[in-house]
C-alpha positions in Angstrom: 9.4 9.7 -9.2 5.7 9.5 -10.3 2.4 10.2 -8.2 -0.3 7.7 -8.2 -3.7 7.7 -6.1 -4.5 5.0 -3.4 -7.8 6.6 -2.9 -9.6 5.2 0.1 -12.6 7.5 -0.7 -14.5 7.9 -3.7 -17.2 10.7 -3.3 -17.9 13.4 -6.0 -21.8 14.7 -5.7 -24.4 12.7 -6.3 -22.0 9.8 -6.3 -21.2 8.4 -2.6 -20.7 4.9 -2.9 -18.4 2.7 -1.4 -15.7 2.1 -4.1 -14.9 2.9 -7.4 -18.0 4.1 -9.3 -19.7 1.6 -11.6 -21.6 4.1 -13.4 -19.4 5.6 -16.4 -20.7 9.4 -16.0 -19.7 9.1 -12.5 -16.3 7.4 -13.4 -15.6 10.1 -15.8 -16.1 12.9 -13.2 -14.2 11.2 -10.7 -11.3 10.4 -13.1 -11.5 14.0 -14.2 -11.0 15.6 -10.9 -8.0 12.8 -10.0 -6.3 14.1 -13.2 -6.8 17.7 -12.3 -5.4 17.5 -9.0 -2.1 16.0 -10.3 -2.1 12.4 -10.4 0.0 10.2 -12.8 -2.0 7.0 -12.1 -4.5 5.1 -10.0 -4.5 2.2 -7.7 -7.1 -0.3 -7.8 -8.4 -3.3 -5.9 -8.5 -6.6 -7.8 -11.8 -6.9 -9.4 -13.9 -10.0 -10.8 -14.5 -8.8 -14.5 -14.7 -10.4 -18.0 -11.8 -9.7 -20.3 -13.9 -7.3 -22.1 -14.9 -5.2 -19.2 -11.2 -5.2 -18.4 -10.2 -4.0 -21.8 -12.9 -1.4 -21.5 -11.7 -0.1 -18.0 -8.2 -0.4 -19.3 -9.2 1.9 -22.1 -11.3 4.3 -20.1 -8.4 4.8 -17.4 -5.8 5.4 -19.9 -8.1 7.9 -21.8 -8.7 9.9 -18.9 -4.8 10.0 -18.1 -4.6 8.2 -15.3 -3.8 4.5 -16.1 -4.2 1.9 -13.4 -0.4 1.4 -12.2 -1.0 -1.3 -9.2 -3.2 -3.5 -8.1 -4.0 -4.4 -4.4 -4.9 -8.3 -3.6 -3.7 -11.2 -1.8 -2.8 -11.8 2.1 -0.5 -13.9 4.2 0.3 -17.8 4.1 1.4 -18.0 7.9 -2.4 -19.1 8.9 -3.2 -22.3 7.5 -6.8 -21.6 7.5 -6.3 -18.8 5.0 -3.0 -19.8 3.4 -4.5 -21.0 0.1 -7.3 -18.5 -0.2 -4.9 -15.7 0.0 -2.4 -17.2 -2.2 -5.2 -17.6 -5.0 -6.4 -13.9 -4.5 -2.7 -12.9 -5.1 -2.3 -15.0 -8.3 -6.0 -13.7 -9.5 -4.7 -10.1 -8.7 -1.4 -10.8 -10.9 -3.5 -11.7 -13.8 -6.0 -8.9 -13.5 -2.8 -6.7 -13.0 -1.4 -7.9 -16.4 -4.9 -7.3 -18.0 -5.4 -3.9 -17.0 -1.9 -2.7 -17.6 -0.6 -2.4 -14.0 3.0 -3.3 -13.5 2.8 -3.9 -9.5 0.7 -6.1 -7.4 0.8 -4.7 -3.8 -0.2 -7.6 -1.1 -0.1 -7.3 2.3 0.8 -10.6 4.5 -1.5 -10.0 7.3 -3.3 -13.2 8.9 -6.4 -13.5 11.1 -6.2 -12.7 14.7 -5.7 -15.5 17.2 -8.3 -13.9 19.3 -10.6 -11.6 17.8 -11.8 -10.3 20.7 -8.1 -10.1 22.5 -5.6 -7.1 22.7 -3.7 -6.5 19.6 -6.4 -6.8 16.8 -6.5 -3.0 16.1 -3.8 -0.6 15.5 -2.3 1.6 18.5 -2.2 -1.1 21.1 0.8 -2.5 22.9 0.4 -5.6 21.2 -0.3 -6.5 17.9 -1.5 -10.3 17.0 0.2 -11.6 13.8 3.1 -9.5 14.2 6.6 -10.3 13.6 7.4 -10.0 17.5 5.1 -13.2 17.7 5.8 -15.0 14.5 8.0 -18.3 14.3 10.5 -19.2 11.7 8.1 -21.6 10.0 5.9 -18.4 9.6 8.2 -16.8 7.4 9.1 -19.9 5.5 5.6 -20.5 4.7 4.7 -17.2 3.4 8.3 -16.8 1.6 7.2 -20.1 -0.3 3.8 -19.0 -1.3 4.9 -15.5 -2.3 7.7 -17.3 -4.3 5.1 -19.4 -6.3 3.0 -16.2 -7.2 6.3 -14.4 -8.2 6.8 -17.0 -10.8 3.3 -16.5 -12.4 3.9 -12.8 -12.2 7.5 -13.0 -13.9 5.8 -14.7 -16.8 3.5 -11.8 -17.1 5.8 -8.9 -16.8 4.4 -8.0 -13.3 6.4 -7.3 -10.2 4.9 -8.2 -6.4 5.3 -5.5 -3.8 5.1 -6.6 -0.3 3.5 -3.9 1.9 4.9 -3.6 5.6 1.5 -3.5 7.4 0.0 -4.1 11.1 -0.9 -7.6 11.9 1.6 -9.0 10.0 4.8 -10.9 9.9 6.3 -7.9 7.8 5.6 -5.0 10.1 8.8 -3.3 10.3 12.0 -3.0 8.2 14.0 -5.9 9.8 10.8 -8.4 9.2 10.4 -7.1 5.9 13.8 -7.5 4.7 14.3 -11.1 6.1 11.1 -12.0 4.0 12.2 -10.6 1.2 15.8 -12.5 1.5 13.7 -15.9 2.0 11.6 -15.0 -1.0 14.7 -14.6 -3.3 13.0 -13.5 -6.5 13.9 -10.6 -8.8 10.3 -9.3 -9.1 9.5 -9.1 -5.4 10.1 -5.7 -3.8 8.9 -3.9 -0.5 6.1 -1.3 -0.1 7.6 0.8 3.0 4.3 2.3 4.1 5.8 4.3 7.0 2.2 5.1 8.5 1.9 1.5 9.0 4.8 1.4 10.8 4.1 4.4 13.0 0.7 3.1 13.9 1.3 -0.7 14.6 1.8 0.0 18.1 0.8 2.6 20.9 4.7 3.3 21.1 6.1 2.9 17.4 9.1 0.4 17.7 11.3 2.2 14.9 11.5 5.5 13.7 10.2 6.1 10.2 13.8 7.8 9.5 15.7 4.4 10.3 12.9 2.5 8.5 13.1 4.2 5.2 17.0 4.6 5.3 17.2 0.5 5.5 14.3 -0.1 3.1 15.2 2.3 0.3 17.3 0.1 -2.0 14.4 -2.6 -2.0 11.2 -0.4 -2.9 9.2 -1.2 -5.8 6.2 0.5 -4.7 5.4 2.9 -2.0 2.0 4.0 -0.2 2.3 7.3 1.5 0.1 8.7 4.3 0.8 10.6 7.3 -0.8 10.9 11.0 -1.0 12.6 14.0 -0.6 10.3 17.3 -2.5 10.9 20.6 -1.0 8.8 23.1 -2.8 7.4 25.9 -0.1 5.6 28.1 -2.3 4.3 31.1 -4.3 2.8 28.5 -1.5 1.5 26.4 -3.3 3.0 23.4 -2.6 5.5 20.5 -5.3 7.1 18.6 -3.8 7.7 15.0 -5.6 10.8 12.7 -4.8 10.9 9.2 -3.9 14.0 7.5 -2.3 15.4 4.3 1.4 14.5 3.9 2.7 18.2 4.8 0.6 18.3 8.0 1.4 15.1 10.0 4.2 13.8 12.0 6.4 11.7 9.4 8.9 13.5 7.6 8.3 12.8 4.3 10.9 15.0 2.9 13.7 12.9 4.6 11.7 9.9 3.2 11.5 10.9 -0.3 15.3 12.3 -0.3 15.8 8.6 1.1 14.1 7.3 -1.9 15.6 9.7 -4.2 19.1 8.9 -3.4 18.3 5.1 -3.8 17.5 6.2 -7.4 13.8 4.9 -7.1 11.7 5.8 -10.3 8.4 4.1 -9.3 5.3 5.4 -7.8 4.7 7.3 -4.6 1.3 6.4 -4.3 -0.6 8.8 -2.0 -2.8 7.2 0.2 -5.8 9.3 0.4 -7.8 10.6 3.2 -11.2 8.4 4.5 -13.1 11.4 5.6 -13.9 15.0 4.5 -13.1 16.7 1.2 -10.5 13.9 -0.3 -9.6 16.4 -3.3 -8.6 19.1 -1.3 -6.8 17.1 1.3 -5.2 14.8 -1.2 -4.4 17.6 -3.8 -2.3 19.1 -0.9 -0.2 16.0 -0.5 0.3 15.9 -4.2 1.3 19.5 -4.2 3.5 18.6 -1.3 5.5 15.8 -3.2 5.6 17.8 -6.0 7.5 20.5 -4.3 9.9 18.3 -2.6 10.7 16.6 -5.7 11.6 20.1 -7.2 13.5 21.3 -4.4 15.9 18.0 -4.8 16.0 18.4 -8.5 14.0 15.9 -9.7 
């Protein structure tokens, strides 16, 4: 199992931008630090770049020792207002992944909330809009059809699709993700069992992370890893979740990594980086922890 950086903060003084640095010197300093703390590759969002610029980016990443291994892009097809645009986004991400050398496109199948001001628009509530609890058969069928079409394009380019289990999504737990995967029925489509997303979808998690990873492990082709502390406010039907490095949270990643090793998973453990504070200190602790668990398991 290799370790990728799904960074969610990108700051290294004096650079403090909103995303991946556009300045070459800032990028090089950032990538050097990413490599130093132990990452084998990096996840990026899909970008609107010329072929020449993509080739240059690929060369730069590979030269720094942190090639792009996954692209994120796309969205759900259950809601007709966004279905066509999300399918185009996923298709564009596939083409970008092929050019930049990434083997996987990671996509959620989230949909916009029916009531943007209502309950269930955010994680940690007793309701989750767009969830599997509220989904219909046709929601799954429309989504599966759209993903299957993109999967055909991806297969021709040697790219896999990974459906990320995510809040506000018809694939928000193990059974719903497996149901959708069965409907898609494409050999180059697998699952991203983001346990953090399962944990913080509702104020009371609807399944344990141990049960989820045991069910999902044979179907994983990419894997986001983050951990959290949960502060439950039962009178308000609300939970607040605080992200922390992997060894410090309430998700048992020793159990989860063991399940993936048992399933012979050889892809990437993509550490979803912290959003606040010293990212390199905190995310470096997550890398060291994963490597120590893999060593204990003889990997």
